[in-house]
ZAMARGU-4260 file (C-alpha; in steps of 0.2 Angstrom, whole numbers, plus 5000, padded with zeros to 4 digits):
<rodrens>
0) 4913/5000/4894 | 4911/4988/4908 | 4907/4991/4928 | 4920/4985/4940 | 4913/4984/4959
5) 4925/4980/4969 | 4927/4982/4990 | 4937/5000/4992 | 4944/5002/5011 | 4929/4994/5018
10) 4915/5003/5008 | 4909/4996/4989 | 4916/5006/4974 | 4910/5004/4957 | 4917/5011/4941
15) 4912/5011/4922 | 4930/5011/4914 | 4940/5001/4903 | 4945/4982/4908 | 4963/4986/4906
20) 4964/5002/4914 | 4977/5004/4928 | 4968/5001/4946 | 4979/5016/4951 | 4970/5029/4939
25) 4955/5023/4943 | 4961/5024/4963 | 4967/5041/4961 | 4958/5050/4945 | 4939/5043/4946
30) 4938/5039/4967 | 4949/5053/4971 | 4961/5040/4985 | 4979/5049/4982 | 4988/5039/4996
35) 4995/5026/4984 | 5010/5036/4974 | 5012/5037/4955 | 5030/5032/4954 | 5037/5022/4940
40) 5021/5017/4932 | 5031/4999/4929 | 5029/4990/4947 | 5047/4994/4950 | 5047/5007/4962
45) 5031/5000/4973 | 5027/5019/4978 | 5009/5010/4975 | 5009/4997/4986 | 4992/4994/4991
50) 4983/4976/4999 | 4972/4967/4986 | 4962/4955/4998 | 4976/4957/5011 | 4992/4955/5000
55) 5004/4967/4995 | 5001/4971/4976 | 5005/4985/4963 | 4990/4993/4958 | 5001/5004/4944
60) 5000/4987/4934 | 4986/4978/4940 | 4970/4981/4928 | 4953/4985/4936 | 4946/4970/4929
65) 4958/4960/4941 | 4950/4968/4958 | 4930/4964/4954 | 4924/4957/4967 | 4939/4960/4977
70) 4945/4971/4992 | 4957/4984/4990 | 4966/4992/5005 | 4975/5007/5002 | 4984/5018/5014
75) 4967/5029/5016 | 4959/5012/5023 | 4974/5003/5036 | 4969/5013/5051 | 4955/5007/5061
80) 4944/5023/5064 | 4955/5036/5074 | 4967/5022/5080 | 4982/5019/5067 | 4988/5003/5062
85) 5004/4996/5073 | 5015/5000/5058 | 5009/5018/5055 | 5011/5022/5073 | 5029/5012/5073
90) 5033/5025/5059 | 5028/5042/5068 | 5039/5033/5084 | 5053/5030/5073 | 5052/5047/5062
95) 5055/5037/5047 | 5047/5049/5035 | 5060/5060/5027 | 5052/5069/5011 | 5036/5056/5015
100) 5033/5050/4994 | 5035/5032/4996 | 5029/5033/5014 | 5013/5025/5009 | 5018/5011/4999
105) 5032/5008/5012 | 5020/5007/5026 | 5008/4995/5016 | 5021/4983/5011 | 5027/4981/5029
110) 5010/4980/5035 | 5008/4964/5024 | 5024/4956/5029 | 5018/4957/5046 | 5002/4950/5043
115) 5009/4936/5032 | 5026/4934/5046 | 5023/4944/5063 | 5043/4941/5069 | 5051/4945/5053
120) 5071/4944/5054 | 5080/4959/5045 | 5086/4950/5030 | 5065/4947/5027 | 5062/4964/5031
125) 5078/4969/5019 | 5068/4960/5006 | 5055/4972/5004 | 5058/4982/4987 | 5052/4998/4989
130) 5060/5011/4983 | 5066/5026/4997 | 5075/5038/4988 | 5078/5047/5005 | 5088/5031/5012
135) 5077/5029/5028 | 5079/5012/5027 | 5087/5009/5042 | 5073/5020/5052 | 5062/5007/5041
140) 5069/4992/5049 | 5067/5000/5065 | 5049/5004/5064 | 5044/4987/5057 | 5053/4978/5073
145) 5044/4991/5084 | 5027/4985/5074 | 5030/4968/5077 | 5034/4970/5097
</rodrens>
């Protein structure tokens, strides 16, 4: 089996696995990175949302071979040391989480949105299609506006 090397949360990671192995399984089962959650496995719920070269993507449907030589950031790598990312802090300030399962993916999607558009409209925020079974969408919107400010 081939070895794939990529940056994971700022550090080099190398794994030997099948090229078509979904990155989510590599992250969780091989590298012990459990922030990205397994929800649907087909890229619909987006509980696993992470960043690939700074853009939101779903590791549940992305083969590890597509990540070779690239930068993968999960919720574990979003903060700057002990300083939370503004989206993470806004999530706390707005008391967004209810059950918390979808929150890593929601936060990563919001961080990618704000990196691309630092002042999104409600419609642009609502276009984030990560599923939240608890329905905290109104608090998610408030937190994204807070982080944008």
